[in-house]
C-alpha positions, -999 to +999 in steps of 0.1 A: +000+000+000+013+034-010+020+057+019+033+092+029+070+098+036+082+126+059+118+137+058+130+160+086+154+161+116+136+192+131+117+181+162+094+211+162+085+206+125+081+168+131+056+174+159+036+199+139+035+176+108+026+144+128-003+163+144-017+172+110-011+136+097-030+123+128-059+146+120-059+132+084-057+096+096-023+092+081+007+075+097+038+085+076+070+067+072+099+088+087+134+095+076+158+118+093+176+129+061+173+128+024+198+100+020+178+078+043+147+085+022+161+073-011+148+037-007+112+049-004+114+080-026+097+065-057+072+043-039+056+069-016+024+085-027+035+118-013+068+130+000+071+158+026+105+174+030+112+196+060+129+229+054+159+216+073+165+189+046+152+206+015+186+220+003+201+185+004+178+174-024+201+187-051+231+170-035+214+136-036+204+139-073+171+121-066+147+119-096+120+145-100+086+134-088+051+147-084+034+151-050+065+166-034+059+191-006+083+214+012+073+220+049+083+250+070+074+266+103+062+302+107+096+318+101+106+313+065+139+295+058+161+317+034+162+303-001+133+280+003+111+299-021+137+297-049+141+260-042+103+256-044+103+271-079+132+249-091+116+217-078+080+228-086+071+218-051+048+241-030+059+253+004+034+247+032+039+266+065+026+249+096+003+253+114-013+279+091-014+255+061-027+226+082-060+223+063-042+224+029-018+197+040-046+175+053-064+178+019-033+171-001-025+140+020-061+127+016-061+133-022-027+116-026-038+086-006-073+084-020-091+092+012-122+114+017-116+151+024-152+159+032-152+191+053-173+222+057-165+256+042-145+282+062-156+319+057-137+348+072-152+382+078-130+413+081-140+449+088-126+476+066-125+499+096-134+498+133-171+499+142-183+490+107-202+459+120-180+429+111-190+410+142-227+417+136-223+404+100-203+373+111-230+365+137-258+371+112-242+348+086-240+321+113-276+326+124-290+325+089-269+294+079-280+276+111-317+285+106-314+270+071-304+237+087-267+239+082-243+228+110-226+261+118-197+272+140-190+308+148-154+315+159-145+348+177-110+360+169-112+395+184-094+394+218-106+429+227-142+425+215-156+415+249-168+381+236-191+375+207-214+354+230-227+388+244-239+397+209-262+367+207-272+365+244-252+334+250-229+347+278-246+323+303-246+293+281-222+266+293-194+253+272-157+258+262-145+292+253-110+302+242-093+299+276-102+262+275-088+258+240-055+277+242-035+244+242-053+229+213-032+210+188-040+187+159-075+172+156-098+178+185-126+155+174-163+166+172-166+198+191-204+197+191-217+193+226-186+209+241-193+245+230-219+271+239-249+267+216-277+292+206-300+297+177-289+263+163-252+273+160-221+265+181-196+292+190-161+297+204-160+331+222-133+351+239-134+355+276-140+388+294-122+405+323-088+422+324-069+429+292-055+394+283-018+388+283-002+374+252-001+339+268-039+341+273-046+347+236-052+321+209-021+311+191-021+303+154-016+267+163-046+266+186-067+285+160-057+261+133-067+231+155-101+246+163-109+257+127-097+224+112-116+203+137-147+225+134-147+222+096-149+184+099-179+185+122-197+215+108-208+225+073-198+262+078-172+278+101-175+316+102-144+334+115-150+369+130-116+386+126-128+416+146-100+443+147-080+433+116-048+448+131-047+415+151-017+394+143-041+364+141-058+379+110-034+367+083-031+332+098-069+330+100-073+341+064-050+314+053-074+288+068-104+303+050-119+292+017-133+327+011-132+361+028-157+390+031-146+426+035-172+449+050-166+486+042-184+517+052-196+535+020-181+569+029-148+586+019-130+577+051-145+542+053-135+534+017-099+547+023-096+526+054-111+496+036-085+498+008-057+499+034-070+469+052-076+449+020-041+458+007-026+445+039-046+412+040-054+404+004-025+380-001-036+358+028-067+346+010-073+340-027-111+346-028-123+380-015-158+395-018-170+430-009-200+442+011-208+478+017-226+493+047-243+526+038-241+554+064-273+569+078-268+601+059-247+610+029-221+585+018-210+574-016-230+557-043-223+519-042-205+519-076-182+547-065-175+531-031-167+497-047-144+512-074-108+503-068-115+471-049-105+439-067-131+420-046-165+418-063-194+437-047-220+413-034-245+437-016-249+471+000-266+471+034-285+501+047-277+512+082-303+498+106-305+514+141-325+484+153-293+463+151-276+483+178-306+480+201-308+443+195-271+440+204-277+458+237-304+433+244-284+402+234-308+395+205-291+377+176-290+397+144-309+386+112-335+367+132-361+383+110-360+364+077-372+394+057-347+419+071-322+434+047-293+419+067-308+384+065-313+389+027-277+400+023-265+370+043-285+346+021-269+363-009-234+356+006-242+320+014-257+312-020-231+330-040-199+324-020-203+295+003-227+271-014-231+282-051-236+246-061-268+245-040-283+276-057-274+263-092-290+229-086 
């Protein structure tokens, strides 16, 4: 039976890769260096080469092969990008690219990669309503019968459970998941649940220390595991200045940018998108119209590479509902609910609307 081959002497990279392999149900053969991998080089269905061994490939004069992956940790190894081009082998950085590695292993070994969609929501500026939109998308998807997980990634947002009135619901929040690694199993039943959706919320209290915030490793474990038990995982990026945002976007299939349709909001949105665009390959734009004035939708959307999906009118009732802990988009005929259905049918499940 063809298997996967992992070549590295880097203990930290070995641990990260084995965690991803375990989540994919794969037990790779191990080699400490490229020379030791020669005997299994041609027979393996996929070969993963750690950054610590990659430059020795040219010394060993091994034959070219497909399904060759270069693995690295968060800090890029100098020269690895050039080697990637020469070998025509992609570089996957762990843990950010854990989902991509899982899918590649499953494809190479002929195993199922069934998982839900991951959708990230970013605000073009502070206070534009990205958390409200994230929550509304999760509410609308859950009410349509989709297994949905909402993940709060704003450490200074006060906890997204407050927005839906779930602050007293029992279940794991981020403090319980800070040490998460690899596959966590089915998270349903362990998390707070409301309106038919599960959620992972931030805690409240004093300003958290760095050691109390989700790491990219913990976030990747939660998102990857959640996508295997849920049909949709919505990531609320909150304040996009967070260092988690690029790592979160690399886990997403698609991303939404919510921009206020006024001069300052558009300028801020362009700056935000310019900083984050490279972290996700599929962006879509939504506009929030201010109560008075503002720019025409066509003018506000001009200059964004992301396609405009909808323009949402400002609704004072949403702020009142948030104060009461009433989930947004509960009214199926509201403009926000209609915009969410447009996003879900266009971006998340276009095949369902085409059927």
